[in-house]
C-alpha positions in Angstrom: 89.2 132.5 123.3 85.8 130.4 122.3 83.6 128.4 123.6 82.1 125.2 121.8 79.7 122.8 122.8 80.5 119.0 122.7 78.6 115.9 123.8 79.0 114.4 127.2 80.3 111.4 125.3 83.1 113.4 123.7 83.7 115.2 127.0 84.5 112.1 128.8 86.6 110.9 125.9 88.8 113.9 126.1 89.0 114.0 129.9 90.4 110.3 129.8 93.2 111.4 127.1 94.0 114.7 128.4 95.8 114.1 131.5 97.5 117.3 132.6 97.1 118.8 129.2 94.7 121.5 128.4 91.5 120.6 126.1 92.7 122.8 123.5 96.3 121.1 123.4 94.7 117.8 123.2 92.3 118.8 120.4 94.7 120.4 118.6 97.3 117.4 119.0 94.2 115.1 117.6 93.8 117.5 114.3 97.2 117.6 113.3 97.4 113.5 113.7 94.7 113.5 111.3 95.9 115.6 108.9 99.2 113.7 108.8 97.2 110.5 108.2 95.6 112.0 105.1 98.8 113.5 103.9 100.4 109.8 104.0 97.7 108.3 102.1 97.6 111.2 99.5 101.5 110.2 99.2 101.0 106.8 99.0 98.4 107.1 96.2 100.6 109.4 94.5 103.5 106.8 94.3 101.8 104.8 92.1 101.1 107.8 89.7 104.5 109.4 89.7 103.4 112.6 91.0 104.8 112.1 94.7 107.6 114.7 94.4 105.1 117.3 93.5 102.7 115.8 96.4 105.8 116.0 98.9 106.2 119.8 98.3 102.6 120.5 98.7 102.0 118.3 102.0 105.2 120.2 103.5 103.4 123.5 103.0 100.2 121.7 104.7 102.3 120.4 107.4 103.7 123.9 108.0 100.4 125.5 108.2 99.3 123.2 110.8 102.6 123.9 113.3 
């Protein structure tokens, strides 16, 4: 376990969205959502170039590493 320091503003935002979950759980979920959004944008861009299948394979590996 590690200790991190965040601003009061960020802490209050996390408290509002966490409910009964742990802070670690909320932060992990937010990171996964951000990664997923970035992957989707990359795939959209790749569709225009013809490399979407290659990128789908790579993105699958990235998704697995965040599970």
